[in-house]
C-alpha positions as CSV (number, residue, x, y, z in Angstrom):
1,M,8.6,-14.3,14.7
2,P,8.4,-13.9,18.5
3,I,5.0,-14.5,20.1
4,T,4.9,-10.9,21.2
5,D,4.8,-9.8,17.5
6,R,1.2,-11.0,17.3
7,M,0.0,-9.0,20.3
8,P,-1.9,-5.8,19.6
9,T,0.0,-2.7,20.6
10,A,-0.7,1.1,20.5
11,A,2.2,1.4,18.0
12,K,0.6,-1.1,15.6
13,A,-2.8,0.6,15.8
14,A,-1.2,4.0,15.3
15,V,0.8,3.0,12.2
16,A,-2.1,1.1,10.8
17,V,-4.3,4.2,11.0
18,M,-1.6,6.4,9.6
19,M,-1.0,4.0,6.7
20,A,-4.7,3.9,5.9
21,V,-4.8,7.8,5.8
22,L,-1.7,7.8,3.5
23,A,-3.3,5.2,1.3
24,W,-6.4,7.3,0.9
25,V,-4.5,10.5,0.1
26,A,-2.2,8.6,-2.4
27,S,-5.3,7.1,-4.0
28,E,-6.8,10.5,-4.4
29,M,-3.6,11.8,-6.0
30,F,-3.5,8.8,-8.3
31,R,-7.0,9.3,-9.7
32,P,-6.3,12.4,-11.9
33,L,-3.3,10.6,-13.5
34,M,-5.6,7.9,-15.0
35,P,-7.5,8.5,-18.3
36,E,-10.7,10.5,-18.2
37,G,-13.8,8.3,-17.5
38,T,-11.9,5.5,-15.6
39,D,-14.3,3.6,-13.3
40,F,-12.5,3.3,-10.0
41,G,-15.2,1.4,-8.1
42,L,-13.8,0.6,-4.6
43,F,-10.3,1.8,-5.4
44,N,-9.8,3.9,-2.3
45,E,-11.5,1.5,0.0
46,V,-9.3,-1.4,-1.1
47,N,-6.2,0.7,-0.8
48,V,-7.2,1.8,2.7
49,A,-7.6,-1.8,3.7
50,L,-4.2,-2.6,2.3
51,G,-2.8,0.4,4.3
52,L,-4.3,-0.9,7.5
53,V,-2.9,-4.4,6.9
54,C,0.6,-3.2,5.9
55,G,0.7,-0.8,8.8
56,W,-0.2,-3.4,11.3
57,L,1.8,-6.4,9.9
58,V,4.8,-4.8,8.1
59,I,5.6,-1.7,10.1
60,G,4.0,-2.4,13.4
61,T,6.1,-5.6,14.0
62,R,9.3,-3.8,13.2
63,L,9.1,-0.9,15.7
64,G,11.0,-0.4,19.0
65,Y,14.5,-1.1,17.6
66,G,15.7,2.5,16.9
67,I,15.2,5.4,14.6
68,A,17.0,3.9,11.6
69,D,15.0,0.7,11.8
70,A,11.8,2.7,12.1
71,I,12.6,4.6,8.9
72,G,13.4,1.4,7.1
73,A,10.2,-0.2,8.4
74,G,8.1,2.8,7.2
75,L,9.6,2.7,3.8
76,T,9.2,-1.1,3.6
77,G,5.6,-0.8,4.7
78,V,4.9,1.8,1.9
79,G,6.7,-0.4,-0.6
80,A,4.6,-3.4,0.4
81,M,1.4,-1.4,0.2
82,V,2.2,-0.1,-3.3
83,C,3.2,-3.6,-4.5
84,W,0.0,-5.2,-3.1
85,A,-2.1,-2.3,-4.4
86,L,-0.7,-2.7,-7.9
87,F,-1.3,-6.4,-7.8
88,L,-4.8,-6.3,-6.5
89,Q,-5.9,-3.4,-8.7
90,S,-4.4,-5.2,-11.7
91,F,-6.1,-8.4,-10.8
92,N,-9.4,-6.6,-10.6
93,E,-8.8,-5.0,-14.0
94,M,-7.9,-8.4,-15.5
95,L,-11.1,-9.9,-14.1
96,R,-13.1,-7.1,-15.6
97,L,-11.4,-7.7,-19.0
98,A,-11.9,-11.4,-18.7
99,L,-15.6,-11.0,-18.2
100,D,-15.6,-9.0,-21.4
101,R,-14.0,-12.1,-23.0
102,R,-10.7,-10.3,-23.9
103,Y,-8.5,-13.3,-23.2
104,D,-8.4,-16.7,-24.9
105,G,-7.4,-18.6,-21.8
106,P,-6.5,-18.4,-18.1
107,V,-2.7,-18.2,-18.7
108,E,-3.2,-15.2,-21.0
109,G,-5.3,-13.6,-18.2
110,I,-2.7,-14.3,-15.5
111,M,0.0,-12.8,-17.7
112,A,-2.1,-9.8,-18.3
113,I,-2.1,-9.0,-14.5
114,F,1.6,-8.2,-14.7
115,T,1.2,-6.2,-17.9
116,I,-1.5,-4.1,-16.3
117,A,0.6,-3.7,-13.1
118,V,3.5,-2.4,-15.2
119,D,1.2,0.1,-16.9
120,Y,-0.3,1.2,-13.6
121,G,3.3,1.5,-12.2
122,A,4.3,3.7,-15.1
123,V,1.3,6.0,-14.4
124,M,2.5,6.1,-10.7
125,I,5.8,7.7,-11.7
126,D,4.7,11.1,-10.7
127,T,6.9,13.3,-8.5
128,P,4.4,14.6,-6.0
129,L,3.0,11.1,-5.5
130,I,6.4,9.5,-5.0
131,V,7.4,12.3,-2.6
132,L,4.2,11.8,-0.7
133,L,4.7,8.0,-0.4
134,V,8.4,8.3,0.6
135,A,7.9,11.1,3.0
136,G,4.8,9.5,4.4
137,G,6.7,6.2,5.0
138,I,9.5,8.0,6.8
139,V,7.1,10.1,9.0
140,I,4.9,7.0,9.8
141,G,8.0,5.0,10.8
142,L,9.3,7.8,13.0
143,L,5.9,8.5,14.6
144,G,5.4,4.7,15.1
145,E,8.7,4.5,16.9
146,L,7.8,7.4,19.2
147,V,4.5,5.6,20.0
148,A,6.3,2.3,20.6
149,R,8.8,4.0,23.0
150,R,6.1,5.9,24.8
151,W,3.4,3.2,25.2
152,G,5.4,0.1,25.1
């Protein structure tokens, strides 16, 4: 990674904010898909933080190389955000279940993370949510490319 990839830029800030907004909207679309009475806790806030990080590190460092690369970067950033969100939310759920003594040992708890992630992923298979994430990734990549060209 070139040293300039670590420098703050307007494009990195712009895509980080846009990814945070996308994460919030996607989180709100995901809530009704879960069973009634689900306690979400800091669900939206964790996903917004992931959106900021993925926007800055994943998309922001891949801008300035053309439109096709920007679209790919946007989709990669959304994919990374979804994977990390599934992992962190599943890890959080596993911890909640572990504190209720649902697992016999640590290995069973670690394996449960992946089972829970698959269950959450199956819930995410919702056409409007998928369209939002894909279209959002493309738009964020394109807008980030415009910002990178305009402001360096």
